[in-house]
C-alpha positions in Angstrom: 154.4 41.7 107.2 154.3 43.5 103.8 154.7 41.3 100.7 158.2 41.3 99.1 159.3 41.0 95.5 160.3 37.4 96.3 156.8 36.7 97.5 155.4 38.0 94.1 158.0 36.0 92.2 157.2 32.8 94.0 153.4 33.2 93.7 153.7 34.1 90.0 156.1 31.3 89.2 158.7 33.6 87.7 162.2 34.8 88.6 162.7 37.8 90.9 164.3 39.7 88.0 161.1 39.2 85.9 159.1 40.9 88.7 161.6 43.7 88.8 161.4 44.3 85.0 157.6 44.2 85.1 157.7 47.4 87.2 160.8 49.0 85.9 160.7 48.2 82.2 157.3 46.6 81.5 157.8 46.8 77.7 160.5 44.1 78.0 158.2 41.6 79.7 155.9 39.2 77.8 152.3 40.7 78.0 150.9 37.5 79.5 153.7 37.2 82.1 153.4 40.9 82.9 149.6 40.6 83.4 150.1 37.6 85.7 152.8 39.4 87.8 150.8 42.6 88.2 147.7 40.6 89.2 149.7 38.6 91.7 151.3 41.8 93.1 147.9 43.4 93.5 146.4 40.4 95.3 149.4 40.3 97.7 149.3 44.1 98.3 152.8 44.4 97.0 154.2 47.9 96.2 157.6 48.3 94.5 160.3 50.2 96.4 160.7 53.4 94.5 164.1 54.2 95.8 165.4 50.7 94.8 163.7 51.1 91.4 165.4 54.5 90.9 168.8 52.8 91.5 168.1 50.3 88.7 166.4 52.6 86.2 168.0 56.0 87.0 164.5 57.4 87.3 162.9 58.7 90.5 159.3 58.8 89.2 159.1 62.2 90.8 158.3 65.5 89.2 159.0 69.0 90.6 156.5 71.8 90.0 157.6 75.3 90.9 155.0 78.1 90.9 155.3 81.9 91.4 152.7 82.2 94.2 150.7 79.2 95.5 148.3 81.7 97.2 147.3 83.0 93.8 144.0 81.2 92.8 145.3 80.9 89.3 147.7 78.1 90.3 145.7 75.5 92.3 143.7 74.2 89.3 146.9 73.9 87.4 148.6 72.1 90.3 145.6 69.8 90.8 145.5 68.8 87.1 149.2 68.3 86.9 149.2 66.1 90.1 146.3 64.0 88.7 148.1 63.6 85.3 151.4 62.6 87.0 149.7 60.1 89.2 148.0 58.5 86.2 151.5 58.0 84.8 152.8 56.5 88.1 154.7 59.7 89.1 154.6 61.8 92.2 154.5 65.6 92.1 156.4 67.8 94.5 155.2 71.4 94.6 157.3 74.5 95.6 156.4 78.1 95.9 158.8 81.0 95.1 156.7 84.0 96.3 157.5 85.7 93.0 161.3 85.6 93.8 163.6 84.7 90.9 166.4 83.9 93.3 164.2 81.4 95.1 163.3 79.9 91.7 167.0 79.2 90.9 167.6 77.8 94.3 164.7 75.4 94.1 165.7 74.1 90.7 169.2 73.3 92.1 167.6 71.6 95.2 165.2 69.5 93.1 167.6 68.5 90.3 168.8 65.3 92.0 165.5 64.3 93.5 163.2 64.4 90.4 163.1 63.4 86.8 162.2 66.9 85.6 160.8 70.2 86.7 157.8 72.2 85.5 158.5 76.0 85.8 155.2 77.9 86.0 155.3 81.6 85.3 159.0 81.9 86.1 160.5 85.3 86.9 164.1 84.2 86.1 165.8 85.4 82.9 165.7 83.2 79.8 169.5 82.9 79.9 169.4 81.5 83.5 166.6 79.1 82.6 168.7 77.8 79.6 171.6 77.2 82.0 169.5 75.3 84.5 168.2 72.9 81.8 171.7 71.4 81.9 171.0 70.2 85.4 167.5 68.7 85.0 164.9 68.5 82.2 162.6 71.5 82.2 159.2 72.4 80.8 158.2 76.0 81.1 154.5 77.0 81.6 153.3 80.4 80.7 156.5 81.5 79.0 158.3 80.4 75.8 162.0 79.9 76.1 164.0 79.1 73.0 165.2 75.6 72.9 162.9 74.4 75.7 159.5 72.7 75.6 156.8 75.1 76.8 153.1 75.3 77.3 151.6 78.8 77.0 148.1 80.3 77.2 147.3 82.7 74.4 146.9 85.8 76.6 147.6 88.0 73.6 144.4 86.8 72.0 142.6 87.3 75.3 143.9 90.8 75.7 142.9 91.7 72.1 139.4 90.3 72.5 139.0 92.2 75.8 140.0 95.5 74.2 137.7 94.8 71.2 134.8 94.1 73.7 135.4 97.4 75.4 135.7 99.4 72.2 132.4 97.8 71.0 130.8 99.3 74.1 132.0 102.8 73.2 135.1 103.0 75.3 137.8 105.0 73.7 140.1 105.7 76.7 141.2 102.5 78.3 143.7 101.9 81.2 145.9 98.8 81.4 146.7 97.8 85.0 150.1 96.1 84.6 151.4 93.0 86.4 154.9 92.2 87.7 158.1 93.3 86.0 159.8 90.4 84.3 156.6 88.6 83.5 156.3 87.3 79.9 152.5 87.3 80.3 152.5 90.9 81.3 154.5 91.8 78.2 152.2 89.9 76.0 149.1 91.5 77.4 150.6 95.0 77.1 151.8 94.4 73.5 148.5 92.9 72.3 146.3 95.4 74.1 148.3 98.4 72.6 148.0 97.0 69.1 144.3 96.4 69.5 143.6 99.8 70.9 145.6 101.5 68.1 143.7 99.5 65.5 140.4 100.6 67.0 141.4 104.3 67.3 141.4 104.1 71.1 144.0 105.3 73.6 145.6 102.9 76.1 147.2 104.3 79.3 149.5 101.8 81.1 149.7 101.9 84.9 152.2 99.8 86.8 154.1 97.5 87.1 152.4 96.0 90.2 152.5 92.8 92.1 149.7 90.4 90.9 147.7 90.7 94.1 144.3 91.9 95.3 146.1 94.5 97.6 148.1 95.8 94.6 144.9 96.2 92.6 143.3 98.2 95.4 146.4 100.4 95.8 146.4 101.2 92.1 142.9 102.6 92.1 143.8 106.3 92.2 146.5 105.9 89.5 143.9 104.2 87.3 141.4 107.0 87.9 144.0 109.7 87.1 144.2 108.3 83.5 140.7 109.5 82.8 139.9 106.1 81.4 136.3 104.7 81.2 137.5 101.1 81.2 140.3 99.0 82.6 142.0 95.8 81.6 143.9 94.3 84.6 146.8 91.8 84.4 144.8 89.2 86.4 141.5 88.7 88.2 143.1 89.3 91.7 144.2 92.8 90.7 140.8 93.5 89.0 139.0 92.4 92.2 141.2 94.6 94.3 140.5 97.5 91.9 136.7 96.8 92.3 137.1 97.1 96.0 139.0 100.4 95.7 136.4 101.8 93.3 133.6 100.8 95.7 135.3 102.6 98.6 135.5 105.7 96.4 131.9 105.6 95.4 132.7 104.8 91.7 130.0 102.6 90.1 130.9 99.6 88.0 130.2 99.4 85.1 128.1 102.6 85.0 131.2 104.9 85.5 134.0 102.5 84.9 134.2 99.1 83.2 136.6 96.5 84.5 138.0 93.3 82.8 140.3 90.7 84.4 142.3 87.8 83.1 142.2 84.1 84.4 138.6 83.4 85.3 139.3 82.3 88.9 136.4 81.2 91.0 136.3 84.5 92.9 135.5 86.3 89.6 132.1 84.6 89.6 131.4 85.2 93.3 132.0 88.9 93.6 129.5 91.7 92.8 129.4 92.8 90.1 130.5 89.5 88.6 133.8 90.1 86.8 134.1 90.1 83.0 137.4 88.2 82.4 139.5 86.2 80.0 139.4 82.5 80.9 142.7 80.8 80.7 142.9 76.9 80.5 145.0 76.4 83.5 144.0 72.7 84.1 144.7 71.8 80.5 148.1 73.5 80.8 149.0 71.4 83.9 148.1 68.2 82.1 149.9 69.2 78.9 153.1 70.2 80.8 153.3 66.8 82.6 152.9 64.9 79.3 155.5 67.0 77.6 158.0 66.5 80.5 157.6 62.8 80.4 158.3 62.8 76.7 161.3 65.0 77.1 164.1 62.5 77.9 167.5 61.8 76.4 166.2 59.8 73.5 163.3 62.0 72.6 164.3 65.7 73.2 161.5 68.1 72.3 161.4 71.8 72.0 157.7 71.9 71.2 155.6 74.9 72.0 152.0 74.1 72.9 149.6 77.1 72.8 146.3 76.8 74.5 143.4 79.1 73.6 141.8 81.7 75.9 138.2 83.0 75.8 136.5 86.2 76.9 133.8 85.6 79.4 131.4 88.6 79.6 129.7 89.2 82.9 128.5 92.3 84.8 131.6 94.4 85.3 131.6 95.8 81.8 129.0 97.9 80.0 128.5 101.0 77.7 130.9 103.9 78.2 129.4 106.9 80.0 127.5 109.1 77.4 129.6 112.1 78.2 132.9 110.2 77.7 132.0 109.2 74.1 132.5 112.7 72.9 134.9 114.0 75.5 138.6 114.8 74.6 140.7 111.7 74.9 143.4 111.1 77.5 147.0 111.1 76.5 148.2 107.5 76.1 151.0 106.3 78.4 151.9 103.0 76.9 
């Protein structure tokens, strides 16, 4: 028979209420007593009843994590890091997938609101107005998108896009295509804004293609549209789209990087396994997961925070980028379509 709270109290020589406080409000228990109770509980194999503790403390010790697409390799490192961080703080993590659907996002927040102490919204597709309304139901932390009045963790994709464009320009590329991601994505808007500014500053043209879903299939399907721009280099919204584009280029006999250079964003594992290895902008997804959990657990009624944590990105140069074709360096430039 499993040990009960009364067994722990009896073996520790304390009242049952002291054992309860040790697990629900440890800061209220004398350190020596707390240590003795915890040691006794461990030796007896006692585990507190979370449901009962929630009734006492008003906390479930559960966190919800809602992602746009769990099949996207961008998200698993973030999920894994967030789960590990939550567990280290004695919290459980529930993960839900919206399949890039803003309606599903809203429904999931409503469903989780009474079951968790807070929700992490990763790359949400909902409007800011709706997210601000949902915060009244449950504490929220937004990942990969700043929302006024809410705590958020963002990765500096603007810096990444700028360094990617500067890398391509340094290799002689003057006509660059931008393979856009999903409509409604803050990340997509940041990439486009920053890439356009960087191209303009360098005297290069930037032709925007999209929007597209952030998938490998979408990248392959966009191949002809990219080629029609006359660009000698492409910056894709993410690595999956860049990998799909590489497949489409291979099928059409276009050599990378000799005829067309390709850059992705995220640095997922596949970017290092394909050939040519993908030049990409590395995003600190694991660090974002850990930071989001910490921020959520600080975001309670007594310590409301609207902090914005920005994590740095870094260009990783591999084999999919190289010098612009010699004839393209002096050829007439394409008409920009940003």
